[in-house]
C-alpha positions in Angstrom: 0.0 0.3 0.1 0.8 3.9 -1.1 -0.4 6.6 -0.2 0.3 10.5 -0.3 -1.0 13.9 -1.7 0.3 16.5 -4.1 -1.5 20.0 -4.1 -2.5 22.8 -6.7 -4.0 25.7 -7.7 -7.4 27.2 -8.7 -7.7 30.3 -10.9 -11.3 31.1 -10.6 -14.3 30.5 -9.1 -15.3 27.8 -11.3 -13.2 25.6 -12.7 -12.3 21.9 -14.3 -8.9 20.9 -13.6 -7.8 18.1 -15.8 -5.3 15.7 -12.3 -4.9 12.3 -14.8 -1.7 13.0 -15.5 -0.6 13.6 -12.4 -2.2 10.5 -11.5 -1.0 8.3 -13.9 2.8 10.1 -12.6 1.9 9.1 -9.5 0.8 5.3 -10.6 4.1 5.1 -12.2 6.4 6.3 -9.7 4.8 3.6 -6.7 5.4 1.1 -9.5 2.5 -0.7 -9.3 1.3 -2.8 -12.2 -2.3 -3.5 -10.8 -4.7 -2.3 -7.9 -6.4 0.3 -7.2 -6.3 4.4 -7.2 -8.2 5.8 -4.6 -8.0 9.9 -4.6 -9.8 12.0 -2.6 -10.6 15.9 -2.4 -10.7 16.7 1.4 -12.7 20.4 0.7 -16.4 20.6 1.2 -16.0 23.2 -2.1 -14.9 21.5 -4.9 -15.5 18.3 -6.5 -13.7 15.4 -7.6 -15.5 13.1 -10.9 -14.7 11.4 -14.2 -16.0 12.6 -17.1 -14.4 13.1 -20.6 -11.8 15.1 -21.4 -11.4 15.4 -25.0 -13.7 18.2 -25.5 -13.7 21.1 -23.3 -16.9 22.5 -24.6 -18.3 19.2 -22.3 -16.4 21.2 -18.6 -17.7 24.1 -19.9 -21.3 22.7 -20.5 -21.2 20.9 -16.8 -20.3 23.9 -15.2 -23.1 25.9 -16.9 -25.5 23.4 -16.2 -23.8 23.4 -12.9 -24.8 26.9 -12.3 -27.7 26.7 -13.5 -29.2 23.6 -11.1 -27.7 25.6 -8.2 -28.8 29.1 -7.8 -27.0 31.9 -7.2 -29.8 34.0 -5.7 -31.5 30.9 -3.4 -32.3 32.3 0.6 -29.2 30.1 2.2 -28.8 30.1 5.2 -25.7 29.5 5.4 -24.2 33.2 5.6 -19.9 32.6 4.4 -21.2 33.3 1.1 -20.7 29.8 -1.0 -23.4 28.1 -0.3 -23.8 27.5 -4.1 -20.1 25.3 -4.3 -21.2 23.1 -0.9 -24.2 21.8 -3.1 -22.4 21.9 -6.8 -19.6 19.8 -4.1 -22.9 17.4 -2.7 -23.7 17.0 -6.5 -20.5 16.1 -7.7 -18.6 14.2 -5.3 -15.6 14.1 -3.5 -13.8 10.7 -4.2 -13.2 9.0 -7.3 -11.0 5.3 -7.8 -9.8 3.8 -10.6 -8.3 0.4 -11.6 -4.4 0.0 -12.7 -3.9 -2.7 -14.5 -0.1 -3.1 -16.7 0.9 0.1 -14.6 -2.2 2.3 -16.7 -5.3 3.7 -15.3 -7.8 2.0 -16.8 -10.1 4.6 -17.6 -12.2 5.0 -21.1 -11.3 6.3 -24.3 -12.1 9.3 -23.6 -11.9 9.4 -19.7 -10.3 12.4 -18.2 -10.1 13.2 -13.4 -10.8 16.2 -12.6 -10.8 18.4 -9.7 -13.3 21.0 -10.4 -13.2 23.9 -8.3 -16.7 25.3 -6.7 -15.3 28.6 -4.4 -11.4 29.8 -6.6 -9.3 30.4 -6.8 -7.8 28.6 -4.1 -4.5 26.7 -3.1 -6.2 23.2 -2.6 -4.3 19.1 -2.0 -5.8 15.6 -3.0 -4.9 12.5 -1.6 -4.4 9.3 -2.9 -4.2 5.6 -1.6 -3.0 2.5 -3.8 -3.8 -0.8 -2.9 -2.1 -2.9 -5.4 -3.0 -6.5 -6.3 
């Protein structure tokens, strides 16, 4: 078993950051041939998800649709001003699990792993753990 973390920074309030290459680098550095990579986001105003990475319009559509689904003008009781970000996080989730085979992340042809910022810009951290076997 191996585990660790890495840092990343967002530059806008809403942003999807592709972290797939960083995760593949971790698998390569750990010399894991087969297992499961768990990635966890310990932040309550950012999500973690797997979706299409070939067409950037998909990420723009996801963020645009989330803004329509989660209204900014709702009378939120949470007074910090980032309530929509908490709801978007609840909708996208905070962790992903990816199989590893022959040292490669087992993602579909178009799939990428995205850290989804909903309350940026911020410096963030992702935690990971690999269970070999």
